[in-house]
C-alpha positions as CSV (number, residue, x, y, z in Angstrom):
1,M,-20.2,2.5,66.7
2,F,-23.6,3.9,64.8
3,V,-23.7,3.7,60.6
4,S,-25.5,5.4,58.6
5,A,-29.0,3.7,57.0
6,Q,-27.6,4.6,53.7
7,E,-25.2,1.6,52.7
8,M,-27.9,-1.1,54.4
9,I,-30.9,0.7,53.0
10,K,-29.0,0.6,49.7
11,K,-28.2,-3.1,49.9
12,A,-31.4,-4.2,51.0
13,A,-33.0,-2.5,48.2
14,N,-30.9,-4.1,45.5
15,G,-30.5,-7.5,47.2
16,G,-34.9,-7.7,47.4
17,Y,-35.1,-7.4,51.4
18,A,-35.7,-5.2,54.1
19,V,-34.3,-4.1,57.4
20,G,-36.0,-3.4,60.0
21,Q,-36.3,-0.2,62.1
22,F,-37.2,-1.2,65.6
23,N,-38.7,1.4,68.0
24,I,-36.6,1.7,71.7
25,D,-38.3,2.9,74.8
26,N,-35.2,2.3,77.5
27,L,-32.2,0.4,77.6
28,E,-33.6,-3.4,78.5
29,W,-35.3,-2.4,75.1
30,T,-32.3,-1.9,73.1
31,K,-30.7,-4.5,74.7
32,A,-33.0,-7.1,73.9
33,I,-32.7,-5.4,70.2
34,L,-29.4,-5.4,69.6
35,L,-29.0,-8.5,71.2
36,T,-31.7,-10.3,69.1
37,A,-29.8,-8.5,65.8
38,Q,-26.3,-9.6,66.8
39,E,-27.5,-13.4,66.9
40,Q,-29.8,-13.1,63.3
41,N,-26.8,-11.7,62.0
42,S,-28.8,-8.8,60.3
43,P,-28.2,-5.3,60.3
44,V,-31.0,-3.1,62.3
45,I,-32.4,0.3,62.5
46,L,-32.9,1.7,66.6
47,G,-35.8,4.4,65.9
48,V,-35.8,6.8,68.7
49,G,-39.5,9.0,68.9
50,P,-38.9,12.5,70.4
51,R,-41.5,11.3,73.1
52,A,-39.4,8.1,73.9
53,A,-36.6,10.2,73.8
54,V,-37.7,12.7,76.6
55,F,-38.6,9.6,78.5
56,M,-35.3,8.4,78.1
57,G,-33.6,11.6,79.2
58,G,-32.8,13.1,75.6
59,Y,-31.3,12.6,72.8
60,R,-27.9,12.6,74.0
61,T,-28.7,10.3,76.6
62,V,-29.8,8.0,74.3
63,A,-26.8,7.9,72.0
64,R,-24.5,7.5,74.9
65,M,-26.7,4.6,76.1
66,A,-27.0,3.0,72.9
67,A,-23.1,3.4,71.8
68,G,-22.1,1.9,75.6
69,L,-24.3,-1.3,74.4
70,M,-22.8,-1.6,71.5
71,E,-19.3,-1.6,73.2
72,D,-20.1,-3.7,76.4
73,L,-22.4,-6.3,74.2
74,E,-19.7,-6.4,71.7
75,I,-22.1,-5.8,68.9
76,T,-20.6,-6.3,65.1
77,V,-23.5,-6.1,62.8
78,P,-24.5,-2.8,61.5
79,V,-26.4,-0.4,63.7
80,A,-27.9,3.1,63.0
81,L,-29.4,4.8,65.7
82,H,-32.4,6.7,63.8
83,L,-34.6,9.9,64.6
84,D,-38.7,8.6,64.1
85,H,-40.9,11.2,63.2
86,G,-39.0,14.4,64.0
87,N,-39.4,17.9,62.6
88,F,-36.8,20.4,61.8
89,E,-35.4,21.5,65.1
90,A,-35.5,17.8,66.7
91,A,-33.8,16.5,63.6
92,K,-31.0,19.5,63.7
93,A,-30.8,18.2,67.7
94,C,-30.4,14.5,66.6
95,I,-27.4,15.2,64.0
96,K,-25.7,17.1,67.0
97,A,-26.0,14.5,69.5
98,G,-24.9,12.0,67.5
99,F,-27.7,9.8,65.6
100,S,-26.2,8.4,62.1
101,S,-29.9,8.6,60.7
102,V,-33.3,11.0,60.9
103,M,-36.4,11.0,59.7
104,Y,-37.8,14.8,59.2
105,D,-41.6,14.2,58.8
106,G,-42.6,17.4,57.1
107,S,-46.0,15.5,56.0
108,K,-48.5,17.8,58.4
109,D,-46.2,20.8,57.0
110,A,-47.5,22.7,53.5
111,F,-45.9,20.6,50.7
112,D,-43.5,24.2,50.1
113,V,-42.3,24.0,53.7
114,N,-41.9,20.3,53.8
115,V,-39.5,21.0,50.2
116,E,-37.8,23.6,51.6
117,N,-36.4,21.4,55.3
118,T,-35.8,18.9,53.7
119,K,-33.3,20.6,51.1
120,N,-32.3,22.2,54.2
121,L,-31.6,18.3,56.1
122,A,-30.4,16.6,53.0
123,F,-27.1,19.6,52.8
124,V,-26.2,19.0,56.5
125,C,-26.8,15.5,56.6
126,S,-24.6,15.1,53.2
127,M,-22.0,16.9,55.1
128,Y,-22.2,14.8,58.1
129,G,-22.5,11.4,56.5
130,I,-25.8,10.6,58.2
131,S,-28.5,9.4,56.1
132,L,-32.4,11.2,55.7
133,E,-35.8,9.6,55.8
134,A,-38.5,12.5,54.5
135,E,-42.2,11.5,54.4
136,V,-44.8,12.4,51.9
137,G,-48.7,11.7,52.7
138,A,-49.3,11.5,56.9
139,I,-48.9,8.0,57.8
140,G,-52.5,6.8,59.5
141,G,-53.1,6.5,63.4
142,A,-51.2,8.7,65.6
143,E,-47.6,9.1,66.1
144,E,-45.5,11.2,67.9
145,G,-48.5,13.9,67.9
146,I,-48.7,13.5,64.5
147,V,-52.5,12.6,63.6
148,A,-53.8,11.3,60.4
149,E,-56.2,9.2,58.5
150,G,-54.1,7.5,56.7
151,E,-53.6,9.1,53.1
152,F,-52.3,7.9,49.8
153,A,-49.3,9.9,49.1
154,D,-49.3,12.3,46.0
155,P,-47.0,10.4,43.3
156,E,-45.5,13.6,41.5
157,Q,-44.5,15.3,45.1
158,C,-42.8,12.0,46.1
159,R,-40.9,12.5,43.0
160,I,-40.0,15.9,44.0
161,I,-38.9,15.4,47.1
162,S,-37.2,12.3,45.9
163,Q,-34.8,14.7,44.2
164,L,-33.8,16.6,47.0
165,G,-30.7,14.4,48.1
166,I,-32.5,12.2,50.8
167,T,-32.1,8.2,51.5
168,M,-35.0,6.8,51.6
169,L,-38.6,8.1,51.7
170,A,-41.5,7.5,53.7
171,A,-45.0,7.5,51.3
172,G,-48.5,7.2,52.9
173,I,-49.9,3.5,50.9
174,G,-53.3,3.5,53.4
175,N,-50.8,2.4,56.6
176,I,-51.3,3.3,59.8
177,H,-49.6,3.8,63.5
178,G,-50.4,1.3,65.8
179,Q,-53.5,-1.2,66.2
180,Y,-55.4,-1.7,62.3
181,P,-58.8,-1.9,62.7
182,E,-61.3,-4.9,61.6
183,N,-62.2,-3.2,58.4
184,W,-59.0,-1.7,57.1
185,P,-58.9,-2.6,53.3
186,G,-55.1,-3.3,53.3
187,L,-52.1,-1.5,51.2
188,S,-53.0,0.4,48.4
189,F,-50.2,-1.5,45.9
190,D,-51.8,0.6,43.2
191,T,-50.8,3.5,44.9
192,L,-46.7,2.0,45.5
193,E,-46.6,1.1,42.2
194,Q,-47.1,4.6,41.1
195,I,-44.7,6.2,43.4
196,R,-42.1,3.3,42.8
197,K,-42.6,5.3,38.8
198,A,-42.6,8.5,39.8
199,V,-39.0,8.5,42.2
200,G,-37.4,5.3,40.6
201,K,-35.1,2.7,41.8
202,E,-32.5,5.1,43.6
203,I,-34.9,5.6,46.3
204,P,-35.5,2.9,48.5
205,L,-39.9,3.3,50.0
206,V,-40.0,2.9,53.8
207,L,-42.9,1.1,55.0
208,H,-44.2,2.2,58.7
209,G,-47.0,1.2,60.8
210,G,-45.2,-2.6,60.2
211,T,-47.8,-3.7,63.1
212,G,-50.5,-5.9,61.8
213,I,-49.8,-5.9,58.0
214,P,-50.7,-9.1,56.8
215,D,-47.4,-11.2,56.1
216,D,-47.7,-11.4,52.6
217,Q,-48.7,-7.6,51.9
218,V,-45.4,-6.9,53.3
219,R,-43.5,-9.5,51.5
220,K,-45.0,-7.9,48.0
221,A,-44.5,-4.1,49.2
222,I,-40.8,-5.5,49.5
223,S,-40.7,-7.0,45.9
224,M,-41.8,-3.7,45.0
225,G,-39.5,-1.7,46.5
226,V,-39.6,-1.2,50.4
227,A,-36.4,-1.7,51.7
228,K,-37.5,-0.2,56.1
229,V,-40.1,-1.6,57.4
230,N,-40.8,0.0,60.9
231,V,-42.0,-1.9,63.9
232,N,-43.1,-0.4,67.1
233,T,-46.0,-1.2,68.7
234,E,-45.9,-5.0,68.2
235,C,-43.1,-5.2,70.2
236,M,-44.9,-2.9,73.4
237,L,-47.9,-5.5,73.1
238,A,-45.5,-8.4,73.5
239,F,-44.0,-7.0,75.8
240,Q,-47.1,-5.9,78.1
241,K,-48.5,-9.3,77.8
242,A,-45.5,-11.2,78.8
243,L,-45.6,-8.7,81.8
244,H,-49.1,-9.2,82.5
245,D,-48.5,-12.9,82.5
246,Y,-46.0,-13.2,84.7
247,I,-48.1,-10.9,86.9
248,M,-51.1,-12.4,87.0
249,A,-49.4,-16.1,87.5
250,G,-48.0,-14.7,90.9
251,K,-44.5,-15.4,90.2
252,D,-43.8,-11.5,91.0
253,V,-44.3,-12.4,94.4
254,K,-40.7,-13.9,95.1
255,G,-39.6,-12.7,91.5
256,F,-40.0,-8.7,92.2
257,T,-36.8,-7.4,91.0
258,P,-36.4,-5.4,87.6
259,F,-34.3,-7.8,85.8
260,E,-36.5,-10.9,87.2
261,M,-40.1,-9.2,86.4
262,F,-39.1,-7.8,82.6
263,A,-37.2,-10.7,81.2
264,P,-40.2,-12.7,80.1
265,G,-41.2,-8.9,78.0
266,L,-37.5,-8.8,77.0
267,E,-37.4,-12.5,75.7
268,A,-40.7,-11.7,74.1
269,I,-39.4,-8.5,72.1
270,R,-36.8,-10.6,71.2
271,Q,-38.7,-13.3,69.6
272,T,-40.9,-10.6,67.8
273,V,-38.2,-9.2,66.2
274,R,-36.4,-12.6,65.4
275,E,-39.7,-13.3,63.1
276,K,-39.8,-10.2,61.6
277,M,-36.3,-10.1,60.9
278,E,-37.3,-13.4,59.2
279,L,-40.2,-12.2,57.3
280,F,-38.2,-9.5,56.1
281,G,-35.0,-11.5,54.4
282,S,-32.5,-9.8,56.7
283,V,-31.3,-12.6,58.7
284,G,-27.8,-13.1,57.6
285,M,-27.6,-10.2,55.8
286,A,-25.0,-8.0,58.6
C-alpha cells in the first residue's frame, strides 16, 4: 500500500540523493512507472495533478487504480501517491480519497492565506500520517491553471512556511514547468543557498520543472538540499514521439490494438524514468 513520502524524502536528504516524482495520466502510465521503480529498486512518488485526476475519473478512482496495480504487479518498493499543485479543497479531497501525500500550492494566494491554509493542512496531515508539500514563489510556466514567470522565492517566507509542520518545501529558484526556452538563464543557486540557510537542513527541498534542466544543475541542486525532483513533461514528450513514430512507420495498420500501439510509448516512458532515477541517485535506495 502507499506510504507517506516523509521517510523516503528524509532518507534521500540525509543520503545526498533525490526521489523522483513522476506524474501519471492513466493506468498504463502508472503501470510503466511502478514497474520501472520495482526494476530499479527505487522509491517513487506518483504525482497526480487535479486535471489528470478529472481525466482519470476522480481522486478515489486514481487511488484505487494505483493500489490495485501495486497489488497485482507485486510492487514492494516504497510508493507515495501524491497530489501535485492542489488547492486547499483538492488537498482535503485527496486525504479523504486515500492519498498518502499532498501538495498545497498556495503560491498564487496572498502570503497570509498561504500560511493559514498550510498550517491547517499540516495539522490534518499529521493526524493521518500524510506528508505535506508546500510552495513559496510560483514555479514558472503553466501548471494546473497556475501561470507564473518563474519567481525567486523569498527566503524569509520560506522560513515561515517551513515552521508550520510541513514535510518538504517547493521554492521557486528560476525553474519552470514544461519545456525551457533557449534563453533560460538556469537555476539560481544563490537563491537556493539562501533558502537552504533560512529553512535549515531539517526541511528537504523540492525541485519542480525537472524536464530540461541540465544534468549538472540537477546534481548541484541535489547536493545543496533538494531531495525530490518532479518530472512530467519529459515523459509526455517521450510517449508522444514513440507513438508518432509508430504510426508514421505504418505499424498501426496491423498493430492497431491499444496494447500494441501504446507499447513503444510506454517503453519510452520507462526509459525516461530509468535515466532520471539514475541521475537523481535513487537506484537501489528502496
